[in-house]
DRENSE-619599 format. One line per 4 residues: number of its first residue (from 1); their letters; for each residue x, y, z negated of C-alpha. Coordinates in steps of 0.05 Angstrom, whole numbers, m for minus. Example, Ala and Ser with C-alpha at 12.3 -4.5 7.8 and 13.67 -1.06 7.14 Angstrom:
DRENSE-619599
1	as	246,m90,m156 ~ 273,m21,m143
This chain:
DRENSE-619599
1	xxxx	m214,m467,m51 ~ m148,m429,m55 ~ m121,m422,17 ~ m47,m423,m5
5	xxxx	m20,m493,11 ~ 29,m489,m47 ~ m26,m474,m97 ~ m68,m530,m68
9	xxxx	m12,m582,m71 ~ 18,m562,m138 ~ m50,m550,m170 ~ m26,m490,m208
13	xxxx	m28,m414,m198 ~ 31,m382,m163 ~ 57,m347,m225 ~ 71,m416,m255
17	xxxx	114,m441,m197 ~ 182,m469,m219 ~ 244,m488,m180 ~ 226,m562,m188
21	xxxx	156,m548,m159 ~ 186,m516,m97 ~ 236,m572,m87 ~ 181,m624,m93
25	xxxx	138,m588,m42 ~ 196,m581,6 ~ 214,m654,1 ~ 143,m680,7
29	xxxx	125,m635,66 ~ 189,m643,107 ~ 207,m570,102 ~ 272,m558,139
33	xxxx	286,m485,126 ~ 285,m435,69 ~ 280,m360,86 ~ 299,m310,32
37	xxxx	264,m244,44 ~ 273,m176,11 ~ 253,m104,26 ~ 305,m54,50
41	xxxx	307,20,43 ~ 263,27,105 ~ 207,m11,71 ~ 210,m70,118
45	xxxx	224,m143,103 ~ 295,m168,115 ~ 312,m242,123 ~ 366,m294,108
49	xxxx	353,m362,141 ~ 379,m427,110 ~ 375,m495,142 ~ 370,m545,85
53	xxxx	426,m597,90 ~ 418,m633,23 ~ 379,m631,m42 ~ 440,m601,m76
57	xxxx	444,m547,m23 ~ 370,m530,m33 ~ 379,m528,m108 ~ 437,m480,m100
61	xxxx	397,m433,m56 ~ 339,m432,m105 ~ 385,m425,m166 ~ 434,m372,m145
65	xxxx	406,m337,m84 ~ 458,m304,m40 ~ 502,m243,m30 ~ 482,m186,16
69	xxxx	511,m119,38 ~ 473,m66,m1 ~ 503,m8,39 ~ 469,m34,102
73	xxxx	403,m40,66 ~ 401,25,25 ~ 426,94,42 ~ 449,109,m29
77	xxxx	496,50,m37 ~ 568,61,m17 ~ 606,11,26 ~ 663,6,m24
81	xxxx	618,m27,m76 ~ 561,m53,m36 ~ 556,m127,m53 ~ 489,m146,m84
85	xxxx	455,m211,m102 ~ 385,m229,m77 ~ 351,m276,m126 ~ 287,m313,m106
89	xxxx	223,m301,m145 ~ 190,m369,m144 ~ 118,m343,m152 ~ 124,m308,m84
93	xxxx	140,m372,m45 ~ 96,m387,16 ~ 96,m431,77 ~ 118,m390,137
97	xxxx	56,m385,181 ~ 95,m373,245 ~ 160,m413,244 ~ 163,m472,293
101	xxxx	213,m502,245 ~ 176,m519,180 ~ 199,m465,132 ~ 187,m439,62
105	xxxx	195,m364,51 ~ 209,m331,m17 ~ 213,m257,m36 ~ 275,m236,m74
109	xxxx	297,m185,m125 ~ 364,m148,m123 ~ 418,m156,m177 ~ 484,m119,m184
113	xxxx	555,m146,m192 ~ 543,m156,m267 ~ 482,m199,m256 ~ 433,m144,m279
117	xxxx	372,m120,m240 ~ 392,m65,m191 ~ 365,m2,m224 ~ 350,31,m157
121	xxxx	317,m29,m124 ~ 246,m9,m105 ~ 214,m72,m134 ~ 252,m62,m199
125	xxxx	231,11,m203 ~ 159,m13,m197 ~ 170,m64,m252 ~ 200,m11,m298
129	xxxx	141,36,m285 ~ 92,m19,m304 ~ 130,m38,m367 ~ 133,35,m389
133	xxxx	58,41,m379 ~ 43,m21,m419 ~ 92,m3,m474 ~ 70,70,m482
137	xxxx	m6,63,m472 ~ m25,m10,m482 ~ m57,m13,m413 ~ m37,m57,m354
141	xxxx	m49,m34,m283 ~ m85,m69,m227 ~ m86,m41,m156 ~ m108,m58,m86
145	xxxx	m88,m28,m20 ~ m123,m14,45 ~ m82,m26,108 ~ m107,15,167
149	xxxx	m74,3,235 ~ m85,12,309 ~ m81,m43,361 ~ m59,m15,428
153	xxxx	m72,m53,492 ~ m92,m44,565 ~ m162,m15,570 ~ m221,m62,582
157	xxxx	m278,m32,622 ~ m329,m81,592 ~ m366,m62,528 ~ m330,3,515
161	xxxx	m336,30,444 ~ m351,104,442 ~ m297,154,423 ~ m287,152,347
165	xxxx	m347,105,340 ~ m312,41,320 ~ m334,36,247 ~ m352,m36,231
169	xxxx	m364,m54,304 ~ m370,m127,325 ~ m347,m164,386 ~ m351,m153,445
173	xxxx	m347,m78,429 ~ m286,m90,386 ~ m233,m130,423 ~ m185,m150,367
177	xxxx	m229,m181,314 ~ m196,m247,329 ~ m126,m219,314 ~ m152,m189,250
181	xxxx	m185,m253,228 ~ m122,m293,244 ~ m80,m244,205 ~ m127,m247,145
185	xxxx	m122,m323,145 ~ m46,m321,147 ~ m43,m268,92 ~ m89,m310,48
189	xxxx	m45,m372,60 ~ 16,m332,37 ~ m20,m314,m28 ~ m52,m248,m9
193	xxxx	m119,m234,m42 ~ m163,m204,12 ~ m229,m169,0 ~ m250,m161,72
197	xxxx	m231,m137,141 ~ m267,m94,193 ~ m258,m47,252 ~ m249,26,233
201	xxxx	m273,92,261 ~ m214,104,307 ~ m227,84,380 ~ m206,119,443
205	xxxx	m177,109,512 ~ m118,148,542 ~ m82,136,608 ~ m109,66,617
209	xxxx	m93,44,546 ~ m144,29,492 ~ m132,46,419 ~ m173,5,369
213	xxxx	m168,18,294 ~ m177,m38,243 ~ m171,m45,168 ~ m156,m101,120
217	xxxx	m172,m87,47 ~ m146,m127,m13 ~ m174,m147,m81 ~ m147,m116,m145
221	xxxx	m88,m155,m174 ~ m28,m143,m217 ~ 14,m83,m196 ~ 76,m121,m174
225	xxxx	36,m174,m136 ~ m4,m121,m99 ~ 60,m90,m72 ~ 87,m157,m49
229	xxxx	22,m174,m14 ~ 20,m108,25 ~ 92,m116,49 ~ 79,m188,73
233	xxxx	13,m167,106 ~ 48,m113,148 ~ 99,m165,170 ~ 44,m214,189
237	xxxx	5,m163,229 ~ 65,m141,268 ~ 88,m212,282 ~ 19,m233,305
241	xxxx	13,m171,350 ~ 79,m189,383 ~ 54,m259,397 ~ m10,m231,427
245	xxxx	31,m183,471 ~ 0,m120,440 ~ 25,m66,394 ~ 4,m54,323
249	xxxx	22,11,289 ~ 11,36,218 ~ 33,107,238 ~ m6,161,201
253	xxxx	m24,198,266 ~ m16,176,338 ~ m52,235,371 ~ m88,298,350
257	xxxx	m163,301,342 ~ m170,227,329 ~ m174,188,264 ~ m107,176,231
261	xxxx	m88,114,191 ~ m83,118,116 ~ m63,69,63 ~ m112,85,8
265	xxxx	m98,55,m60 ~ m152,33,m108 ~ m134,23,m181 ~ m160,5,m249
269	xxxx	m131,3,m320 ~ m141,m61,m358 ~ m139,m78,m432 ~ m157,m146,m463
273	xxxx	m183,m170,m396 ~ m233,m113,m389 ~ m235,m56,m340 ~ m222,8,m379
277	xxxx	m246,53,m322 ~ m319,44,m344 ~ m354,53,m410 ~ m428,37,m418
281	xxxx	m435,35,m343 ~ m404,103,m331 ~ m335,129,m313 ~ m294,130,m378
285	xxxx	m251,185,m408 ~ m193,137,m397 ~ m207,140,m322 ~ m213,215,m323
289	xxxx	m146,222,m358 ~ m114,176,m306 ~ m145,218,m250 ~ m118,282,m282
293	xxxx	m48,252,m283 ~ m52,234,m210 ~ m77,304,m192 ~ m23,338,m234
297	xxxx	33,299,m200 ~ 0,295,m131 ~ 47,343,m96 ~ 107,299,m115
301	xxxx	71,234,m100 ~ 70,252,m26 ~ 146,242,m27 ~ 132,167,m36
305	xxxx	67,160,3 ~ 75,208,62 ~ 147,202,84 ~ 153,227,155
309	xxxx	131,290,192 ~ 71,257,225 ~ 42,244,156 ~ 25,318,152
313	xxxx	m11,317,220 ~ m60,269,186 ~ m69,311,123 ~ m110,366,156
317	xxxx	m182,389,143 ~ m243,355,174 ~ m208,288,187 ~ m231,249,124
321	xxxx	m161,259,97 ~ m148,301,34 ~ m116,369,35 ~ m140,396,m32
325	xxxx	m121,370,m101 ~ m188,351,m130 ~ m232,290,m143 ~ m304,270,m137
329	xxxx	m356,215,m131 ~ m362,181,m63 ~ m334,244,m30 ~ m284,226,25
333	xxxx	m254,296,30 ~ m224,293,m40 ~ m156,267,m61 ~ m182,219,m114
337	xxxx	m249,187,m99 ~ m294,148,m146 ~ m329,98,m100 ~ m397,67,m113
341	xxxx	m385,18,m170 ~ m449,m21,m181 ~ m461,21,m244 ~ m532,35,m263
345	xxxx	m561,m11,m210 ~ m587,m82,m217 ~ m631,m134,m187 ~ m615,m113,m115
349	xxxx	m598,m184,m94 ~ m664,m209,m123 ~ m702,m156,m85 ~ m680,m186,m18
353	xxxx	m677,m258,m43 ~ m741,m266,m84 ~ m735,m342,m79 ~ m670,m339,m122
357	xxxx	m684,m328,m195 ~ m611,m336,m217 ~ m578,m299,m274 ~ m566,m224,m264
361	xxxx	m493,m204,m270 ~ m460,m139,m291 ~ m415,m117,m234 ~ m394,m50,m264
365	xxxx	m326,m80,m280 ~ m309,m75,m206 ~ m304,1,m213 ~ m239,30,m186
369	xxxx	m214,99,m168 ~ m182,112,m100 ~ m121,154,m84 ~ m130,175,m12
373	xxxx	m67,212,9 ~ m17,156,26 ~ m7,128,95 ~ 31,72,130
377	xxxx	97,108,124 ~ 96,98,48 ~ 150,60,12 ~ 99,13,m20
381	xxxx	139,m3,m83 ~ 159,69,m97 ~ 89,95,m82 ~ 57,46,m131
385	xxxx	111,61,m182 ~ 97,136,m174 ~ 23,125,m183 ~ 37,84,m246
389	xxxx	79,141,m273 ~ 24,190,m256 ~ m29,149,m292 ~ 15,143,m354
393	xxxx	27,218,m349 ~ m48,231,m349 ~ m62,185,m408 ~ m10,223,m449
397	xxxx	m30,294,m427 ~ m65,334,m483 ~ m106,374,m433 ~ m122,317,m385
401	xxxx	m197,320,m394 ~ m197,396,m382 ~ m158,386,m317 ~ m207,332,m296
405	xxxx	m266,378,m309 ~ m236,436,m271 ~ m217,395,m210 ~ m283,356,m202
409	xxxx	m318,371,m136 ~ m388,347,m119 ~ m398,385,m53 ~ m372,382,18
413	xxxx	m313,429,9 ~ m306,441,83 ~ m372,479,87 ~ m366,555,92
417	xxxx	m409,568,32 ~ m358,532,m12 ~ m299,572,12 ~ m287,605,m55
421	xxxx	m287,537,m89 ~ m234,511,m41 ~ m191,572,m52 ~ m191,558,m126
425	xxxx	m159,489,m115 ~ m86,472,m107 ~ m65,441,m41 ~ m22,382,m20
429	xxxx	44,396,15 ~ 41,409,90 ~ 109,380,108 ~ 164,333,85
433	xxxx	205,395,68 ~ 151,419,20 ~ 141,349,m8 ~ 215,345,m25
437	xxxx	210,412,m60 ~ 151,387,m101 ~ 186,323,m121 ~ 247,363,m143
441	xxxx	203,407,m186 ~ 165,349,m218 ~ 221,298,m221 ~ 226,298,m297
445	xxxx	160,259,m302 ~ 187,204,m256 ~ 255,201,m291 ~ 223,194,m360
449	xxxx	234,126,m392 ~ 288,114,m339 ~ 237,91,m288 ~ 264,127,m227
453	xxxx	340,134,m225 ~ 366,204,m211 ~ 404,179,m150 ~ 341,149,m119
457	xxxx	304,215,m124 ~ 364,254,m99 ~ 370,210,m38 ~ 296,214,m23
461	xxxx	295,290,m30 ~ 355,295,19 ~ 320,250,68 ~ 255,290,67
465	xxxx	291,356,74 ~ 332,331,132 ~ 269,328,175 ~ 270,404,175
469	xxxx	195,405,188 ~ 176,465,145 ~ 133,497,199 ~ 130,439,248
473	xxxx	54,435,252 ~ 49,507,273 ~ 106,502,323 ~ 78,442,361
477	xxxx	3,447,348 ~ m14,461,421 ~ 44,424,454 ~ 19,353,468
481	xxxx	85,332,498 ~ 123,350,434 ~ 71,316,392 ~ 78,253,434
485	xxxx	153,254,424 ~ 142,257,349 ~ 92,201,351 ~ 141,156,389
489	xxxx	197,173,340 ~ 158,152,279 ~ 114,99,311 ~ 138,39,272
493	xx	143,70,203 ~ 141,33,137
């Protein structure tokens, strides 16, 4: 039942794909083009197109990749020594869902002039972070992302959804369920593991245009695969939107007073095929230590997950976006949330289906924890690498359980009676400028085990400081024209 045509034809999982497998598929399905794809410093997919002219030509593409100009892809690479190799990763191959010319697309990794992985390449930084976690703790990391986005189109006077009332709406009150479903199908055919899709809270009309918020959520998978799937999904959504003649944006905030778009990340630590986040049906100490690590490094993590000034117009109180560094169960105002995890409940399905007396299953292994700060501006590979570092940091902290106990919140922290509790908590940065300062202060944790190169962090800190947005929210808070200019400037982020 796997929707990926390559998996269906080759009858093997993607991680077992070989060069010979891809050549056989290309020959047997009259594929005429190969597209090598790789992520640039702006977080978007780049492309090299090849028309196949012989079997030998195809073998050469798949064997040696190609040269690219690294200085045009990354800000930290100098023009004088900019040549890089892009080498295809066979497991990422997929049939292009849009190309009129039958094409096979493959994601690539960067290698330097000596044939070694480029230390500063985002996908290699993520790989190094995962290897360090496994080596130092014995745990592997599985994650899943949530892609929130707005579809913007001319307003339709029929079946109007109320302002900020779009959560899980159905047609005809939601207008772009068809686009979402088509995107989900395309993502699945490229190897993406989708949990579900739905319309989100955000819905409003302005100046004859309708803004409809949607979300596609993924299933947990290996760390590196999760990053690849999110990048491909954003490309698919934008490409489909262009074909429909509408605009899709992942921008964290497109107006004040309305729901922003986040990119929440759910995660779980695995050992011997078991979810280490639960123990006897309850949240484990391992999970609490991981949470403590994320909270401890949270200020710096915004440098990877909240990367333009509009990110900090989303991270404001009363908007279901975190501002305080704390965690809790099911609480959407905290930074790290522990969602309902099927722990301690059973027999629900039999209660509504008494005719089915099938075997009861333990679903507590589905338990994850959710990091709620990131948004669509995130560099997906660096964000997930940063979270991996933070989890390892928490597992190795001697006082991790004490930090977890002190930062646990089980109340609505925005209510006046809990003001003192809020004042006792640390807060997330309020600007890119502050985020850069926090990363600089906490950089040692990310440089440990040579995961993040010094130059990568230096370049990111310079970029964030260059926005000069230290007091931007206060300066433009009541000036809608200035806010609109900022929205337009960072509209197609990530």
